[in-house]
C-alpha positions as CSV (number, residue, x, y, z in Angstrom):
1,X,22.7,-126.8,52.7
2,X,26.3,-125.7,52.1
3,X,25.8,-126.2,48.4
4,X,22.6,-124.0,48.5
5,X,24.5,-121.3,50.4
6,X,27.3,-121.4,47.9
7,X,24.8,-121.2,45.0
8,X,23.2,-118.1,46.6
9,X,26.7,-116.5,47.0
10,X,27.5,-117.2,43.4
11,X,24.1,-115.8,42.3
12,X,24.7,-112.6,44.4
13,X,28.2,-112.1,43.0
14,X,26.9,-112.5,39.4
15,X,24.1,-110.0,40.1
16,X,26.7,-107.6,41.5
17,X,29.0,-108.1,38.6
18,X,26.1,-107.6,36.1
19,X,25.0,-104.5,37.9
20,X,28.5,-103.1,37.9
21,X,28.9,-103.9,34.1
22,X,25.5,-102.3,33.4
23,X,26.5,-99.2,35.4
24,X,29.7,-98.9,33.4
25,X,27.7,-99.2,30.1
26,X,25.2,-96.7,31.3
27,X,27.9,-94.3,32.4
28,X,29.7,-94.7,29.0
29,X,26.4,-94.0,27.3
30,X,25.9,-90.8,29.4
31,X,29.5,-89.7,28.7
32,X,28.9,-90.2,25.0
33,X,25.6,-88.3,25.2
34,X,27.3,-85.5,27.2
35,X,30.1,-85.3,24.6
36,X,27.6,-85.1,21.8
37,X,25.7,-82.4,23.6
38,X,28.9,-80.5,24.2
39,X,29.8,-80.9,20.5
40,X,26.4,-79.6,19.4
41,X,26.7,-76.7,21.9
42,X,30.2,-75.8,20.5
43,X,28.9,-75.9,16.9
44,X,26.0,-73.7,17.8
45,X,28.3,-71.2,19.5
46,X,30.5,-71.1,16.4
47,X,27.3,-70.6,14.2
48,X,26.4,-67.7,16.5
49,X,29.9,-66.2,16.1
50,X,29.5,-66.4,12.3
51,X,26.1,-64.9,12.5
52,X,27.4,-62.0,14.6
53,X,30.1,-61.4,12.0
54,X,27.5,-61.3,9.2
55,X,28.7,-64.6,7.7
56,X,25.2,-66.1,7.3
57,X,26.1,-68.8,4.8
58,X,28.7,-70.3,7.1
59,X,26.4,-69.9,10.1
60,X,23.5,-71.7,8.4
61,X,25.9,-74.6,7.3
62,X,26.9,-75.0,11.0
63,X,23.3,-75.0,12.1
64,X,22.6,-77.7,9.7
65,X,25.6,-79.7,10.9
66,X,24.5,-79.4,14.5
67,X,20.9,-80.5,13.6
68,X,22.3,-83.6,11.8
69,X,24.0,-84.5,15.1
70,X,21.0,-83.7,17.3
71,X,17.7,-82.8,15.5
72,X,15.9,-81.6,18.7
73,X,18.3,-79.0,19.9
74,X,16.3,-75.8,20.5
75,X,19.2,-73.3,20.7
76,X,20.2,-74.2,17.1
77,X,16.7,-73.4,15.9
78,X,16.9,-70.0,17.8
79,X,20.3,-69.3,16.1
80,X,18.8,-70.2,12.8
81,X,15.8,-68.0,13.4
82,X,18.2,-65.1,14.2
83,X,20.1,-65.6,11.0
84,X,16.9,-65.8,9.0
85,X,15.6,-62.7,10.7
86,X,18.8,-60.8,9.8
87,X,18.2,-61.8,6.2
88,X,14.6,-60.5,6.5
89,X,13.2,-64.0,5.9
90,X,10.4,-63.4,8.5
91,X,8.2,-66.5,7.7
92,X,11.3,-68.8,7.8
93,X,12.4,-67.2,11.1
94,X,8.9,-67.7,12.5
95,X,9.2,-71.4,11.6
96,X,12.6,-71.7,13.2
97,X,11.6,-70.0,16.5
98,X,8.4,-72.0,16.6
99,X,10.4,-75.2,16.3
100,X,12.7,-74.1,19.2
101,X,9.6,-73.4,21.3
102,X,8.0,-76.7,20.4
103,X,11.2,-78.5,21.7
104,X,11.5,-76.2,24.7
105,X,8.2,-74.5,25.6
106,X,9.9,-72.3,28.2
107,X,12.6,-71.0,25.8
108,X,11.9,-67.3,26.6
109,X,14.5,-65.9,24.2
110,X,12.9,-67.7,21.2
111,X,9.5,-66.6,22.4
112,X,10.5,-62.9,22.5
113,X,12.1,-63.2,19.1
114,X,8.9,-64.9,17.8
115,X,6.9,-62.0,19.1
116,X,9.2,-59.6,17.2
117,X,8.7,-61.5,14.0
118,X,4.9,-61.3,14.4
119,X,5.3,-57.6,15.2
120,X,7.2,-57.1,11.9
121,X,4.4,-58.9,10.1
122,X,1.9,-56.5,11.6
123,X,0.3,-59.2,13.8
124,X,0.3,-57.0,16.8
125,X,-2.0,-59.2,19.0
126,X,0.1,-62.3,18.4
127,X,3.3,-60.3,19.2
128,X,1.8,-59.0,22.5
129,X,0.8,-62.6,23.4
130,X,4.3,-63.8,22.9
131,X,5.9,-60.9,24.9
132,X,3.5,-61.6,27.7
133,X,4.2,-65.3,27.6
134,X,8.0,-64.6,27.9
135,X,7.4,-62.3,30.8
136,X,5.3,-64.9,32.5
137,X,8.2,-67.4,32.1
138,X,10.9,-65.0,33.1
139,X,9.5,-62.0,35.0
140,X,12.8,-60.2,35.0
141,X,13.3,-60.2,31.2
142,X,13.7,-56.4,30.5
143,X,13.6,-56.7,26.7
144,X,10.2,-58.4,26.8
145,X,8.7,-55.5,28.8
146,X,10.4,-53.0,26.5
147,X,9.2,-54.7,23.3
148,X,5.7,-55.0,24.7
149,X,5.8,-51.3,25.6
150,X,6.8,-50.4,22.1
151,X,3.8,-52.3,20.7
152,X,1.4,-50.6,23.2
153,X,2.9,-47.2,22.4
154,X,2.1,-47.7,18.7
155,X,-1.4,-48.8,19.7
156,X,-1.8,-45.4,21.5
157,X,-1.8,-47.0,24.9
158,X,0.8,-44.6,26.3
159,X,0.1,-45.1,30.0
160,X,0.6,-48.9,29.8
161,X,3.6,-48.4,27.5
162,X,5.2,-45.9,29.9
163,X,4.6,-48.2,32.9
164,X,6.3,-51.2,31.1
165,X,9.2,-49.1,29.9
166,X,9.8,-48.0,33.5
167,X,9.6,-51.7,34.6
168,X,12.1,-52.6,31.9
169,X,14.5,-49.9,33.0
170,X,14.3,-50.9,36.6
171,X,15.5,-54.3,35.6
172,X,18.1,-53.2,33.1
173,X,18.8,-49.4,33.2
174,X,21.2,-49.6,30.2
175,X,18.4,-50.6,28.0
176,X,17.5,-47.0,27.3
177,X,20.8,-46.5,25.6
178,X,19.8,-48.9,22.9
179,X,16.6,-47.1,22.0
180,X,17.3,-43.5,21.1
181,X,13.9,-43.0,19.5
182,X,12.0,-43.8,22.7
183,X,9.2,-41.7,23.9
184,X,10.3,-42.6,27.4
185,X,13.1,-40.1,27.1
186,X,10.6,-37.5,25.8
187,X,8.1,-38.2,28.7
188,X,10.9,-38.2,31.2
189,X,12.1,-34.8,30.1
190,X,8.6,-33.4,30.3
191,X,8.4,-34.4,34.0
192,X,11.7,-32.7,34.8
């Protein structure tokens, strides 16, 4: 019986040691994954900086570098979409934003940008669908309300457009400063 008790103790110690070693291996794996994620985030941020400076070639090279490290990283596809949009490569930008959304279906920034690309292509209904989808995901996303209002305004749906512009400005009052051509300013001055 003593021998059986000793065997059970040894077995329990071995299990504990194996569990501890497995935990260390798992933690090392998580640390490695986290480091890689941080690295890809850093590369994407650098690509965004180059994009903001107008250095599109360097920004694209960094996006490609990030995607080699992690192929399913939605923010990189959004950055790539932004770069392609700035170069007026609308179809390529649509593909990039679509990939970002495929990876992360709730990526509202990519959804709004995709809507804008469809708007530029004259696909008004698809643009509106995307803006509404972004609003459904993030109800306080002022730019989605504003962009949807601009589409409705062009469609002659002024009451809806005005309502959505008011909603956008309630969320983000400074938004009006970015849109000097807005009929909102004209309508507002008529009411005064």
